[in-house]
C-alpha positions as CSV (number, residue, x, y, z in Angstrom):
1,M,17.3,5.7,-6.7
2,L,14.2,6.7,-4.9
3,H,12.0,9.3,-6.5
4,D,11.2,12.7,-5.0
5,E,7.9,11.6,-3.4
6,R,9.6,9.2,-1.0
7,I,8.3,9.1,2.5
8,L,11.6,8.1,4.2
9,K,15.0,9.7,3.9
10,N,17.1,6.8,2.6
11,K,17.1,3.1,1.7
12,F,18.2,2.0,5.1
13,A,15.1,3.7,6.6
14,Y,12.9,1.7,4.2
15,F,14.7,-1.6,5.0
16,F,14.5,-0.9,8.8
17,T,10.8,0.0,8.6
18,I,10.0,-3.1,6.6
19,I,11.9,-5.4,9.0
20,F,10.5,-3.7,12.1
21,I,6.8,-3.9,11.0
22,L,7.2,-7.4,9.6
23,G,8.6,-8.6,12.9
24,W,5.6,-7.2,14.8
25,I,3.2,-8.7,12.2
26,I,4.8,-12.1,12.7
27,Y,4.5,-11.7,16.5
28,Y,0.9,-10.8,16.5
29,G,0.1,-13.1,13.5
30,A,1.2,-16.1,15.6
31,F,-1.3,-15.1,18.3
32,I,-4.1,-14.6,15.7
33,I,-3.4,-17.9,14.1
34,N,-3.3,-19.7,17.4
35,V,-6.7,-18.2,18.4
36,L,-8.5,-18.6,15.1
37,L,-7.1,-21.9,13.8
38,K,-6.0,-23.8,16.8
39,G,-8.6,-22.6,19.3
40,Y,-6.2,-21.3,21.9
41,R,-7.7,-19.2,24.7
42,L,-6.3,-16.8,27.3
43,V,-5.4,-18.2,30.7
44,E,-7.8,-17.7,33.6
45,K,-6.0,-14.8,35.1
46,Y,-6.8,-12.7,32.0
47,S,-10.5,-13.4,32.2
48,K,-11.3,-9.8,33.4
49,F,-9.8,-8.2,30.4
50,K,-10.5,-11.1,27.9
51,T,-12.6,-9.1,25.4
52,L,-10.3,-6.1,25.6
53,L,-7.2,-8.2,25.0
54,Y,-8.6,-10.0,22.0
55,L,-9.9,-6.8,20.5
56,L,-6.6,-5.0,21.0
57,N,-4.6,-7.9,19.5
58,F,-6.9,-8.0,16.4
59,I,-6.8,-4.2,16.0
60,I,-3.0,-4.1,16.3
61,F,-2.5,-6.9,13.8
62,T,-4.8,-5.1,11.3
63,L,-3.1,-1.7,11.8
64,L,0.3,-3.3,11.3
65,I,-0.7,-4.9,8.0
66,V,-2.2,-1.6,6.8
67,A,1.0,0.2,7.8
68,F,3.1,-2.4,6.0
69,I,1.0,-1.9,2.8
70,H,1.5,1.9,3.1
71,I,5.3,1.5,3.1
72,F,5.1,0.1,-0.5
73,R,2.4,2.6,-1.5
74,E,4.7,5.3,-0.2
75,S,1.9,7.0,1.6
76,K,2.4,9.3,4.6
77,K,-0.4,7.4,6.3
78,L,2.3,4.9,7.3
79,F,3.3,7.1,10.2
80,M,-0.2,7.5,11.5
81,Y,-0.9,3.7,11.4
82,L,2.5,2.9,12.9
83,N,2.2,5.4,15.7
84,I,-1.4,4.2,16.5
85,S,-0.3,0.6,16.5
86,S,2.7,1.4,18.7
87,A,0.5,3.2,21.2
88,L,-1.9,0.2,21.3
89,I,1.0,-2.2,21.7
90,I,2.1,-0.1,24.7
91,I,-1.4,-0.2,26.2
92,L,-1.6,-4.0,25.6
93,G,1.8,-4.4,27.3
94,L,0.8,-2.3,30.3
95,I,-2.4,-4.4,30.7
96,S,-0.4,-7.6,30.5
97,F,2.2,-6.2,32.9
98,Y,-0.5,-5.3,35.4
99,I,-2.0,-8.7,35.2
100,N,1.2,-10.7,35.4
101,Y,3.0,-8.8,38.1
102,E,0.3,-7.5,40.4
103,G,2.3,-7.3,43.6
104,K,5.9,-7.3,42.2
105,W,6.0,-4.2,40.0
106,G,9.1,-2.7,41.7
107,I,11.2,-5.7,40.8
108,H,10.2,-6.0,37.1
109,I,9.4,-2.4,36.1
110,Y,13.0,-1.6,34.8
111,S,13.2,-4.6,32.6
112,F,9.7,-3.9,31.3
113,L,10.6,-0.3,30.4
114,F,14.0,-1.3,29.0
115,G,12.3,-4.0,26.8
116,F,9.7,-1.6,25.5
117,A,12.3,1.2,24.9
118,L,14.5,-1.2,23.0
119,L,11.9,-3.2,21.0
120,L,9.2,-0.6,20.4
121,I,9.6,3.0,21.4
122,G,13.2,3.4,20.1
123,P,12.6,2.0,16.6
124,T,9.3,3.8,16.3
125,L,11.0,7.1,17.1
126,L,13.8,6.3,14.7
127,I,11.3,5.6,11.9
128,N,9.6,8.9,12.6
129,Y,13.0,10.6,12.6
130,F,13.7,9.2,9.2
131,R,10.5,10.8,7.8
132,H,11.3,12.6,4.6
133,I,10.2,16.2,4.7
134,P,11.0,17.9,1.3
135,A,12.7,21.3,1.5
136,K,10.7,24.3,0.6
137,N,12.0,25.6,-2.8
138,E,11.3,29.3,-3.2
139,I,11.2,29.1,-7.0
140,E,8.4,26.5,-6.8
141,Q,6.5,28.5,-4.3
142,I,6.2,31.6,-6.5
143,G,2.5,32.7,-6.8
144,Q,1.3,30.4,-4.0
145,H,-0.3,31.8,-0.9
146,K,1.2,30.9,2.5
147,E,-2.1,31.0,4.4
């Protein structure tokens, strides 16, 4: 049984959050390993945004690891790191979409939005929905100011 200081409402929420963040860590970890150990570089069409893309990938990977650690520490900072990394993943996806489909946005925009909604935005909103907010107990609030 989870104790009273839990950050998510039930055990399913913990399991879902762990699997969700671990999946994104593996995805970005593969990129980081390829860049650092195997020496892979971005293709030529990404040369304008090369520094920004590398920086975003490393920041997202770091934030996801920190969010993963905060799940087990049961810290409410998990939600802050998760939401920041989700926003950065969206920004990185938009930059990538802009570069890959410069003239063909109309054809691919619906699949892009559906993919982000299914794989990122929906699960992030679900995890934020499962946030545990303890009920205010009037007996415990006696003598405390509400300022």
